[in-house]
N, C-alpha and C positions, 0 to 999 in steps of 0.2 A: 350467815354473814361470811363474806367471802375474805379472804388476806388480799390484798394485792403485793403484789410483789415488785422489790426497787427494783430499778433497775445500774443493773452492773456499774461502769465506768468502764471506759476503753480501754485495754493495757496496748498502750504502743508496743510495747517491749515485749507481752507475748505474740503479739497477731504477727510483731517481725520474725519472732524465731516459728512460727508456727508453718506449716505446712503453701495453705495459703496465702500467706507473707512470702515468704520466696516463691515464689513464684509470681507474682506481680511483682516483683524486685525486680527478679531474670526479664520480665517484660519488658517492662518500664527501660531498664539497662539497655536490651538488645534493642529497641526501637525509637529511642536520643537517638543516634549519632546516626542513621538513615533516614529519618524526619529531619536531623539541623541537615542533612547533607542537603536534601529536597530541597528542602525552603531557604542555605544559602544560594545555591549554584542552579534554579527553576524559576520559582514561587519569587522569589526577590528582587531575582534581575527582570523579571518579567514584569512586574508593577513599577519598577523604572521605565522600563523599555516605552510601557503605558505612560506613565506620565511623562516621558522627554518627547512624547508622539504628539504633545502638545504645545511646544517648543516650538525654536527656530533655534538652534543650538549644534555647535561643530564638536569636536574632540576638548577642545579649549574652555570655548565659551560661551553661555547665553546667551540669543540679542534679545530675548524676546519670549513672550507666550504672543503663539497663533490661535489660539483654539481649535480649531478644525479643520483651518486651511491647509494643515497639511493632508487634512483623508479626502479633502475636495480635488486637492491633485493629483491625486491615485489619478482620476478618475475622470478629471480635466484635461490632462496631459498625457498629448497623442503617444509619446512614446512611450510613457507609464502603465497606460491601459492598455497598448498592443502586445506590450511583452505578458499583459495578462493572461491579453487571448490568446499570446501562443498555447496559453497550457490545454488550450481547446482538441491542438493537433494531438498534444501528447496523452490526453484523453481521450482519441478517439483510437490512439494508437494500447494503449489499455486494454479497450473492452478486445480487439484484433487480439494483441496479448495471450490475455482469458480464454477467449477463445480456439485459440491455437491450443494451449498448454490443458483445456479441459478435452480436445479431441487426442491429443495424443495422450496421455495421461489414460481416455480408456481406450485407448487401442493396447496400451504396454499393461491394463491392468487385467486383460484377458493376452494370458502366456502364450507369448510368439519368442521364435528361436533369435537368442542377441538382444533379449531383451534389458536385460541392464547393464550392457555395454555402451546402446542407447541413452540410457537414458545418465548414465555418467558423462557422455560427450554434449546428453545435453544442457546436465545440470552446471555445467565447468566452468562455462563461460560468468555464472553466478560468484564464482571462487575469484575473481580473477580483479584487483583494482580497478575502480571507475576511472581515475585517471590512467592509466595505464591500458584498458582500452581509448579510452580517448585517444590515444598518443598511433593507436592500431590505427584506428578508423579514417586517424588520419588522415593517414599513408594510404588506406584500405579508397579511399572518395576522390583525394587529388590524382586533378590531371593526367591519365598516362597513365598512369599507376593499378595497382590491382585491377578492381574491377573492370573499370577503361579494358587491361586484358585479355581479361575472363572474357567480357563483351564482342573485343577485339576477335578471341580463339571462335566464337558463337557465330560471330560475321556482319556485324555492324562496326560500320564505317567511324570511324572518332569524329570524326570533322560535325557530325552526326548530332553527335550523344550531347547532353549537358554538361554546365557544369557545375557538377554533383552538392559543393560548398558555396557556389558565387550565386547560382540563376536560384531568386527568391523563391519561382514557382514551387521548386521541389527542394530545395534545399532542407526547409523544416523537418520535410516526413523521412531524407535521408536520418536526421540526428534520429527521429524518432522509431527507427529502426534499428538503430542501436540499442535504444532502451530496450528494443521487443527482444531483440539478440539478447540480451542479457539478465533481463529475469523472467521470464516465458518460465525458466528451468526450474527455477525455485518453485512458481506456481504451478508449475506440472509433479514435482515432489510430492505439496501440499495436497493435489487431486486425489496421487497415484495414493497413501497414506491413507487418507480418508477413504476413498475407494474397495482399499482390504483391510477394510475392517466389518465390512456387511457382510452377512452371513451367507455364507458360499451356500447355504441349502435353500434360498430364496431365488437364486438364476436354477440354481436344479429343477425345483418347483416350476420355473416359468419356460424353462425347456421342456417340460414334459405336458406343461398348455398349448407346445405351439408359437413360444413368443420366440420373438426376432431378438438381433441383439439393439436394436436401434429401440423397441419396445421394453428391454430389461433395462437399457439403461434408464430411456424416459418416464420409465414405474416404477423403477427398485434403485436405480444408482443414483441417480440427481434427485429425490426426493432425500436420501439417504446422506446426502455429502450439500444441500443449501446450506451450512452455518458456514462452512467453510468456501464453499463461493460466494458469500456474502463477505466473509473475511476478505480472502483475498480482491475483490473487487474495492472493496473500500481502502485496502492499502495500497492499489494500483493507482488508483485516482488520487488518493492524499498524493504517492509518489510525484507522477506526469503535474500536480502543481505545485510541486519543491524539485522540478524540473533541474538540473547548474549543469553537471558537469559535461553535458553530448556540447550543449553551448559553448560553454565555455574553452575548454580543451579543443577539443572536436574545429570550430568554427571561427577558433582564434577571437574569445573573449567577446561573445554573440555579432562577429560580423553580416552584413551583409541581410540584417532582418533578422536575425537568429536570436536576438538576446531573451531569453524567457527573463521574466518576474523573480527570480530570486539572482541572476545577472544584475537586472538593471537595480536590485539590489543592494549588491554588493558594488556596487558601482557610484550608488546614489553615495551609501556608505563610506567609502573608502577613496573613492577618485574626488568625489563633490566633497567632501565631508559633511554633507545632510547629513548628521544623523534622527534628530528630528521626523525628518523626512523620513527616511528608512523604517522607523521605530511603527510610524504609520503604516509604512506599507507591511510592514510582519504583523500588523493588531489583523490590516483587513484581510492579510493572507490567513492567517487564521478563524479569522469570522466562515470567513468561505470554506474549511476545510471539514467545520461542522456544520456549513448547513451541508453540503456536499454527502457526508458522513448520517445526518439525519434525511436526507433526501434519499439516500439509499436503502436504508430503512424501510420506512413507505413506502418503498417502489416495491422490495422483497415482499412485504406483507401483504401490500394490500391486490400489489401486480398478479404477480405468482402463485400468491394465494399461499401465503406458506404460512398462517398461524395455524391454532390448538386444533384446529378442524381439522384441513388437511390432513395433520399428525396423528391423531383419530383416527383420522379412514384409511391412511397410509400403513398404519400398525394393522387395523384394523384386514386387508388385505395378505398381511405379512402372515399374520397368523393364520388367517386360511389356506394362505399358500401353505405352509411347512403342513399343516393339520392333511392338505389332501396329499403333500408327499411322503406323508408318513403312513398312511391308510394304503396306495400303494404300493410303495417300501412292504408294508405289511403285509399285505395278498398276493 
């Protein structure tokens, strides 16, 4: 006959004095403040904004419930939809920006004279305030100023040059160029950091096998930094959807067909006082960013074969190369 043990009642005072109890209390106390700030300044405002998107309202009064009309207007009104379409320009610039950053990072990864100086020069624009860059390029593109002067030195006739900020066939590309100039240095530094973490013995083994620089980049470097490539692409595409400063500062609040989605959202919210419409625009932008992020992940996973099988194959090739290098060194 076995005796059943009686369950002891929970002693809260004893538990709170124990090590486990004190650790739990510390974790809870340290978590309350950041969670409260996150809720008050992020989740609650977003919930309110989502609610506002179903109403026709201004800052001071609510005119009435309109349902999905605000969302329909985002795609129905030509000026709003065109501003959303302008993101395609910045997306194209983001792809070029990443390609340029990856190319320069690869060059700097293989040691060259003055590499640190050039890396510093290329990263410096990222440190400059976006508004300051806007004013710099505003004068840079102004008729008869810096860019026109430089092109005149190269033999171009001033009268044959376009108005870089007024000609609608080229002004958006001019603004995209400023974003590329500002952000490609940041992407380049991230690429260099990832490339420098690759085992140097892999390059030595590839050299012994007769691999050229392109083959080393394709089969060793690129598979090793694919996570950083994907992260940079997601950040660049997200940033292109949220472009604001180039169009607002350089092109004088989106004049001559340069108003991006964020500029239009600012105009609708603060000039026209249509808070419901602006809230719907913000929700649509968030959904587009989510969709773009998911599509990018699928793109990298299935198109570039960046799944686990590819990782295992790359790891096996690296091990074979290292073993071959060690065998040759031993011989």
